Residue, then its C-alpha position, 0 to 999 in steps of 0.5 A: m317297325p322298330i324294337y325299343e327296349y326299356e329297363c324299369s329304374n324299381c325292378g331292373r327288369i328290361d323289356e322290349a316294345l315294338q312300337k311305331f316311330s309315332d307312338k309315345p313311349l312306355t312310361k310304367c313297368r308292366h311288372c311293378a308299376g316303376k318308371l321305365n327308362r328307355l335304353v339305347s341299343r346297337s343297331s343291326f345295320h352294317l355296311k360291309g364292303t371296301g369302298w361302298y360308294v366309290t366301288d357300286y356308283a362310281n363314274k365309268s367314263k374315269p379311269s379306275a385307279k390302281p393299287a400301288k405295288a405291294e413291297t416284296k421280300k427282295d425290295t425290302p432289306s431283312k432285319k433279325a428279330e431282337p429278343p425282348k430285354i430283361s430288366d433286373t429291377 
Protein backbone atom coordinates (compact mmCIF):
# COMPACT_ATOMS: atom_id res chain seq x y z
CA MET A 1 0.00 0.00 0.00
CA PRO A 2 1.32 3.45 -0.87
CA ILE A 3 1.83 6.25 1.63
CA TYR A 4 0.17 9.53 0.68
CA GLU A 5 1.03 12.95 2.08
CA TYR A 6 -1.65 15.54 2.79
CA GLU A 7 -1.25 19.22 3.70
CA CYS A 8 -3.93 21.11 5.58
CA SER A 9 -4.83 24.46 3.99
CA ASN A 10 -5.96 25.78 7.39
CA CYS A 11 -3.17 24.86 9.85
CA GLY A 12 -0.40 23.94 7.33
CA ARG A 13 0.30 20.61 9.00
CA ILE A 14 1.57 17.78 6.76
CA ASP A 15 0.45 14.24 7.59
CA GLU A 16 1.00 10.85 5.99
CA ALA A 17 -1.73 8.29 5.37
CA LEU A 18 -1.29 4.62 4.44
CA GLN A 19 -4.06 3.98 1.90
CA LYS A 20 -5.03 1.53 -0.80
CA PHE A 21 -5.27 2.70 -4.41
CA SER A 22 -9.02 2.18 -4.25
CA ASP A 23 -9.48 4.33 -1.09
CA LYS A 24 -10.93 7.82 -1.51
CA PRO A 25 -8.55 10.70 -0.75
CA LEU A 26 -8.82 12.29 2.69
CA THR A 27 -10.64 15.63 2.75
CA LYS A 28 -10.68 16.80 6.39
CA CYS A 29 -7.72 17.47 8.72
CA ARG A 30 -7.87 15.37 11.87
CA HIS A 31 -6.29 18.17 13.92
CA CYS A 32 -8.32 21.27 12.95
CA ALA A 33 -10.97 19.95 10.50
CA GLY A 34 -9.50 22.10 7.67
CA LYS A 35 -9.41 21.11 4.00
CA LEU A 36 -6.65 18.65 2.97
CA ASN A 37 -4.71 18.74 -0.29
CA ARG A 38 -2.82 15.65 -1.45
CA LEU A 39 0.85 16.38 -2.14
CA VAL A 40 2.94 14.94 -4.94
CA SER A 41 6.07 13.35 -3.48
CA ARG A 42 9.24 11.89 -4.93
CA SER A 43 9.28 8.19 -5.45
CA SER A 44 11.85 6.09 -3.64
CA PHE A 45 12.18 3.80 -6.68
CA HIS A 46 15.45 4.21 -8.61
CA LEU A 47 16.79 2.38 -11.65
CA LYS A 48 20.54 2.38 -11.28
CA GLY A 49 23.28 0.85 -13.36
CA THR A 50 24.53 1.00 -16.91
CA GLY A 51 22.31 -0.11 -19.79
CA TRP A 52 19.57 -1.45 -17.58
CA TYR A 53 17.67 -3.30 -20.32
CA VAL A 54 20.48 -3.78 -22.84
CA THR A 55 23.02 -5.43 -20.54
CA ASP A 56 20.59 -7.48 -18.48
CA TYR A 57 18.36 -8.94 -21.18
CA ALA A 58 20.37 -8.63 -24.36
CA ASN A 59 20.10 -11.29 -27.05
CA LYS A 60 23.11 -13.58 -26.61
CA SER A 61 23.39 -14.35 -30.35
CA LYS A 62 24.36 -10.77 -31.24
CA PRO A 63 27.99 -9.76 -30.65
CA SER A 64 28.38 -7.20 -27.91
CA ALA A 65 29.67 -3.75 -28.79
CA LYS A 66 33.17 -3.08 -27.56
CA PRO A 67 33.81 0.26 -25.86
CA ALA A 68 35.78 2.79 -27.90
CA LYS A 69 39.46 3.14 -27.08
CA ALA A 70 40.09 6.08 -24.78
CA GLU A 71 42.57 8.69 -25.93
CA THR A 72 45.87 8.72 -24.13
CA LYS A 73 47.97 11.72 -23.24
CA LYS A 74 50.33 10.85 -26.10
CA ASP A 75 47.48 11.15 -28.61
CA THR A 76 46.33 14.62 -27.55
CA PRO A 77 48.46 17.75 -27.77
CA SER A 78 49.20 19.34 -24.43
CA LYS A 79 47.90 22.82 -23.77
CA LYS A 80 49.24 25.16 -21.13
CA ALA A 81 46.50 26.46 -18.87
CA GLU A 82 46.05 30.21 -19.10
CA PRO A 83 45.26 32.26 -15.98
CA PRO A 84 41.82 33.88 -15.92
CA LYS A 85 41.60 37.38 -17.39
CA ILE A 86 40.71 40.16 -14.97
CA SER A 87 39.12 43.30 -16.35
CA ASP A 88 39.78 46.79 -14.90
CA THR A 89 36.16 47.85 -14.97
